[in-house]
C-alpha positions as CSV (number, residue, x, y, z in Angstrom):
1,M,-0.1,-0.1,0.1
2,D,1.3,3.4,-1.1
3,E,1.7,5.1,2.6
4,R,1.6,8.4,1.1
5,L,-1.6,8.0,-0.7
6,L,-3.2,6.5,2.6
7,A,-2.0,9.3,4.9
8,Q,-3.5,11.6,2.5
9,T,-6.9,9.6,2.3
10,R,-6.7,9.9,6.2
11,R,-6.1,13.3,6.1
12,N,-8.8,14.2,3.6
13,A,-11.3,12.0,5.1
14,R,-11.6,14.6,8.1
15,S,-12.1,17.6,5.6
16,V,-14.9,15.3,3.6
17,Q,-16.8,14.9,7.1
18,T,-16.4,18.4,8.1
19,T,-17.5,19.9,5.0
20,I,-20.8,18.0,5.2
21,G,-21.3,17.4,9.2
22,W,-21.7,20.7,10.2
23,I,-25.0,21.4,9.1
24,F,-26.4,18.5,10.9
25,W,-26.8,20.6,13.8
26,D,-26.6,24.0,12.1
27,P,-29.7,26.5,13.8
28,G,-30.6,27.9,10.0
29,A,-31.2,24.0,8.9
30,V,-33.0,23.1,12.1
31,A,-35.3,25.7,12.0
32,R,-36.2,25.0,8.4
33,Y,-36.8,21.3,9.3
34,E,-39.1,22.3,12.1
35,A,-41.1,24.6,10.0
36,L,-41.7,21.2,8.0
37,G,-42.7,19.2,10.9
38,F,-39.5,17.5,11.5
39,P,-38.2,18.7,14.9
40,G,-34.7,18.2,16.6
41,P,-32.6,15.7,14.8
42,L,-35.3,14.1,12.8
43,G,-35.1,16.7,10.2
44,Y,-31.4,15.7,9.3
45,I,-32.4,12.3,9.3
46,A,-35.1,12.9,6.8
47,A,-32.9,15.0,4.8
48,R,-30.1,12.5,4.4
49,C,-32.4,9.3,3.7
50,A,-34.4,11.4,0.8
51,P,-32.6,9.9,-2.1
52,L,-33.7,6.3,-0.5
53,A,-37.0,7.2,1.1
54,P,-39.1,5.8,-1.6
55,A,-37.7,2.0,-0.5
56,G,-39.1,2.4,2.5
57,P,-38.1,2.6,6.5
58,A,-36.5,-1.1,6.3
59,A,-33.9,-0.1,3.6
60,V,-33.1,3.0,5.2
61,V,-32.5,1.7,8.3
62,A,-30.3,-1.1,6.7
63,A,-28.3,1.6,4.9
64,L,-27.7,4.2,7.4
65,G,-26.3,1.9,10.1
66,S,-25.4,4.1,12.4
67,I,-28.6,5.8,13.0
68,S,-31.5,5.1,15.3
69,P,-34.1,2.7,13.7
70,L,-36.8,4.6,16.0
71,G,-35.7,8.0,14.8
72,I,-35.8,6.5,11.1
73,G,-39.3,5.2,11.9
74,I,-40.8,8.3,13.4
75,C,-39.5,10.2,10.2
76,F,-41.6,8.0,8.2
77,E,-44.8,8.5,10.5
78,L,-44.0,12.2,10.1
79,A,-43.5,12.4,6.3
80,T,-46.6,12.4,3.9
81,G,-44.6,10.6,1.4
82,P,-41.4,11.0,-0.6
83,E,-41.8,14.5,-1.2
84,A,-41.8,15.2,2.4
85,F,-38.1,13.9,2.6
86,W,-37.4,16.0,-0.5
87,A,-38.6,19.1,1.4
88,C,-36.0,18.6,4.1
89,W,-33.5,17.8,1.3
90,E,-34.3,21.4,-0.3
91,A,-34.5,23.1,3.1
92,R,-30.8,21.4,4.0
93,D,-29.5,22.7,0.5
94,Q,-30.8,26.1,1.4
95,A,-29.1,26.1,4.9
96,V,-25.8,24.8,3.5
97,L,-25.5,27.9,1.2
98,E,-26.8,30.3,4.0
99,G,-24.2,28.8,6.7
100,L,-21.4,28.3,4.0
101,A,-21.7,32.2,3.0
102,L,-21.8,33.3,6.8
103,H,-19.5,31.2,8.6
104,A,-16.7,29.7,6.2
105,P,-17.1,31.9,2.8
106,A,-13.7,30.2,1.8
107,A,-15.0,26.6,1.9
108,G,-17.7,27.9,-0.5
109,L,-15.1,29.3,-2.9
110,A,-13.2,26.0,-2.5
111,L,-16.1,23.6,-3.3
112,A,-17.2,26.0,-6.5
113,E,-13.6,25.3,-7.9
114,L,-12.8,21.6,-7.0
115,G,-16.5,20.7,-7.7
116,P,-16.5,19.6,-11.5
117,G,-13.1,17.6,-10.7
118,L,-14.8,15.9,-7.6
119,W,-17.8,14.7,-9.7
120,E,-15.3,13.0,-12.3
121,V,-13.9,11.2,-9.4
122,V,-17.2,10.1,-7.7
123,E,-18.6,9.1,-11.1
124,Q,-15.9,6.5,-11.4
125,L,-16.5,5.1,-8.1
126,P,-18.0,1.5,-7.5
127,T,-21.5,1.6,-6.5
128,V,-22.0,-2.7,-6.1
129,G,-22.9,-2.9,-2.1
130,R,-23.3,0.8,-1.7
131,A,-26.6,1.4,-1.9
132,F,-26.8,4.9,-0.2
133,F,-23.8,6.4,-2.5
134,A,-25.5,5.0,-5.6
135,A,-28.7,6.6,-4.7
136,H,-26.9,10.0,-3.9
137,L,-25.2,9.6,-7.0
138,D,-28.5,9.3,-8.9
139,V,-29.8,12.7,-7.5
140,G,-29.3,15.3,-10.3
141,R,-26.5,17.8,-9.5
142,P,-27.3,21.8,-8.6
143,E,-27.0,24.4,-10.6
144,D,-25.2,26.5,-8.1
145,P,-21.4,25.7,-8.1
146,V,-21.0,25.6,-4.7
147,L,-23.9,23.5,-3.6
148,S,-23.0,21.2,-6.5
149,G,-19.5,21.1,-4.9
150,W,-20.7,20.6,-1.7
151,H,-23.0,17.4,-3.2
152,A,-19.9,16.0,-4.9
153,V,-18.2,15.8,-1.6
154,N,-21.3,14.3,-0.1
155,C,-21.1,11.6,-2.1
156,L,-17.7,11.0,-1.3
157,R,-18.7,10.9,2.5
158,E,-21.4,8.3,1.7
159,W,-19.1,6.1,-0.3
160,R,-16.9,5.9,2.4
161,G,-19.6,5.3,4.9
162,D,-21.0,2.6,2.9
163,T,-17.5,1.0,2.5
164,H,-17.1,1.3,6.4
165,W,-20.5,-0.4,7.1
166,A,-19.6,-3.1,5.0
167,L,-16.4,-3.9,6.6
168,V,-18.2,-3.5,10.1
169,V,-20.4,-6.3,8.9
170,A,-18.1,-8.3,7.5
171,A,-16.5,-8.5,11.1
172,G,-20.0,-9.9,12.4
173,L,-20.8,-6.9,14.3
174,T,-23.9,-5.2,14.7
175,H,-25.0,-1.7,14.9
176,P,-24.6,-1.6,18.9
177,E,-21.5,-3.6,18.9
178,A,-19.8,-1.1,16.3
179,S,-21.0,2.0,18.2
180,I,-19.8,0.4,21.7
181,L,-16.4,0.0,20.0
182,H,-16.3,3.1,18.4
183,N,-16.9,4.9,21.6
184,A,-14.2,3.0,23.7
185,W,-11.7,3.5,20.6
186,L,-12.3,7.2,20.5
187,G,-11.8,7.5,24.8
188,Y,-15.4,8.8,25.1
189,D,-17.3,8.4,28.4
190,K,-18.9,5.4,28.5
191,D,-21.9,4.5,25.6
192,W,-21.8,8.3,24.7
193,I,-21.6,7.5,21.0
194,P,-24.6,5.2,20.9
195,T,-26.7,6.9,23.4
196,S,-26.1,10.2,21.3
197,R,-27.3,8.2,18.1
198,G,-30.2,7.2,19.6
199,T,-29.5,3.6,20.4
200,S,-32.4,2.0,22.9
201,V,-31.2,0.5,25.9
202,E,-32.2,-3.1,25.0
203,D,-30.1,-2.6,22.1
204,L,-27.2,-1.4,23.8
205,E,-27.4,-4.0,26.6
206,R,-27.6,-6.8,23.9
207,G,-24.3,-5.2,22.2
208,W,-22.3,-5.7,25.5
209,E,-23.5,-9.0,25.7
210,L,-22.3,-10.0,22.3
211,L,-19.0,-8.3,22.8
212,E,-18.5,-10.2,26.1
213,R,-19.6,-13.4,24.2
214,R,-17.0,-12.7,21.6
215,G,-14.1,-11.9,24.3
216,L,-14.1,-8.2,23.3
217,A,-15.5,-6.8,26.4
218,A,-16.0,-7.8,30.1
219,N,-17.4,-6.3,33.3
220,G,-18.8,-3.4,31.4
221,E,-15.4,-2.1,29.3
222,V,-14.2,-3.0,26.1
223,L,-11.0,-4.9,26.2
224,P,-7.7,-4.1,24.3
225,D,-8.9,-6.6,21.6
226,G,-11.8,-4.9,21.0
227,I,-10.0,-1.5,20.4
228,A,-7.5,-3.5,18.1
229,L,-10.5,-4.6,16.2
230,R,-12.1,-1.1,15.7
231,Q,-8.6,0.2,14.8
232,R,-8.5,-2.6,12.2
233,L,-11.8,-1.2,10.9
234,E,-10.5,2.0,10.8
235,D,-7.2,1.0,8.8
236,E,-9.2,-1.2,6.3
237,T,-11.6,1.9,6.0
238,D,-8.9,4.1,4.6
239,R,-7.2,1.4,2.7
240,V,-10.2,0.8,0.5
241,T,-11.4,4.1,0.1
242,S,-8.0,5.6,-0.9
243,L,-9.0,4.4,-4.2
244,A,-10.9,7.8,-4.4
245,W,-8.0,9.8,-4.2
246,E,-6.0,7.5,-6.3
247,V,-8.4,8.3,-9.0
248,A,-8.6,12.0,-8.1
249,G,-4.7,12.0,-8.6
250,D,-2.1,13.9,-6.5
251,E,-2.9,17.6,-8.1
252,L,-6.6,17.5,-7.2
253,T,-6.0,15.3,-3.9
254,E,-3.6,18.1,-2.5
255,R,-5.5,21.1,-4.0
256,F,-8.5,19.3,-1.8
257,A,-6.4,19.4,1.6
258,A,-5.2,23.1,1.0
259,L,-8.4,24.8,0.1
260,L,-10.6,22.7,2.4
261,E,-8.6,22.1,5.7
262,P,-8.7,26.0,6.5
263,P,-12.3,26.9,6.6
264,C,-12.8,23.2,7.9
265,V,-11.5,24.6,11.2
266,S,-14.0,27.1,11.1
267,L,-17.0,24.6,10.6
268,L,-15.4,22.1,13.4
269,E,-15.5,25.0,16.0
270,R,-19.3,25.7,14.6
271,V,-19.8,22.0,15.7
272,D,-18.5,22.8,19.1
273,R,-21.1,25.6,19.3
274,T,-24.1,24.2,18.0
275,A,-23.9,20.5,19.2
276,G,-20.8,19.9,21.4
277,P,-16.9,19.0,21.2
278,N,-17.7,15.2,21.0
279,Y,-19.9,15.6,18.0
280,Q,-18.6,14.4,14.7
281,P,-15.5,12.6,15.9
282,A,-14.5,11.5,12.2
283,S,-13.6,15.1,12.0
284,R,-11.0,15.2,14.9
285,L,-7.5,14.3,15.5
286,R,-7.5,11.5,17.8
287,P,-4.5,10.5,20.0
288,G,-1.4,9.4,18.2
289,M,-2.8,10.9,14.7
290,A,-0.4,13.2,13.3
């Protein structure tokens, strides 16, 4: 494996996540969702699952992986049909443009510049086994160059997410098991991540039970073998998703980092203010990372 490409993949993955993730808790987005009848985090869920919503809640639960099935189910109860999900999608897009202009205008300029090249990349990425990415890729590109660039980055994010969940499933992990290991790997307070994502008490208890059966946890603590497994999953995710940056080539890959890393600092600070410092862990440097 090309170590330089692997390092760039890890580096750019953080900017990909930050460029997209800040909008999840943006007050402008939340207000728009609530006006459409989707309170709190439900609007984010509805907007994100819009491309796959016509397939129904079971398909969305299977594709999203880390999001509470209960929350997804409530979204479908609130929605009057697929058009309600698309209304949240459009509301989110409006909030993206507004928020970038207000809080990170340099990111908007970067996305307008990088967008055409990034679309060429995502259109070459394999879709097999990546249903959520494929559904997003099938949505028409926005005419606005900033929003078009943002959606290209969102496709990169969903492609990595689908890839990661395929590896999680291949490792034999369920949703709560994966969240428990992720939480321990990050060093967060016990069960913070699964609880923040709406995992039920029953599912959480079952996750701990399954991890203990596998020798990955004991007495309510994740063991070193569990941490090592989670690290292997992260390393393998980086290895497999390095394909995107190999397709992009050195110039676009390095340009992406140079243009988006500085404004992503501001966007991550916004996450700290609107959600809290534990949120969006994929954007943050972990201990031992350069």
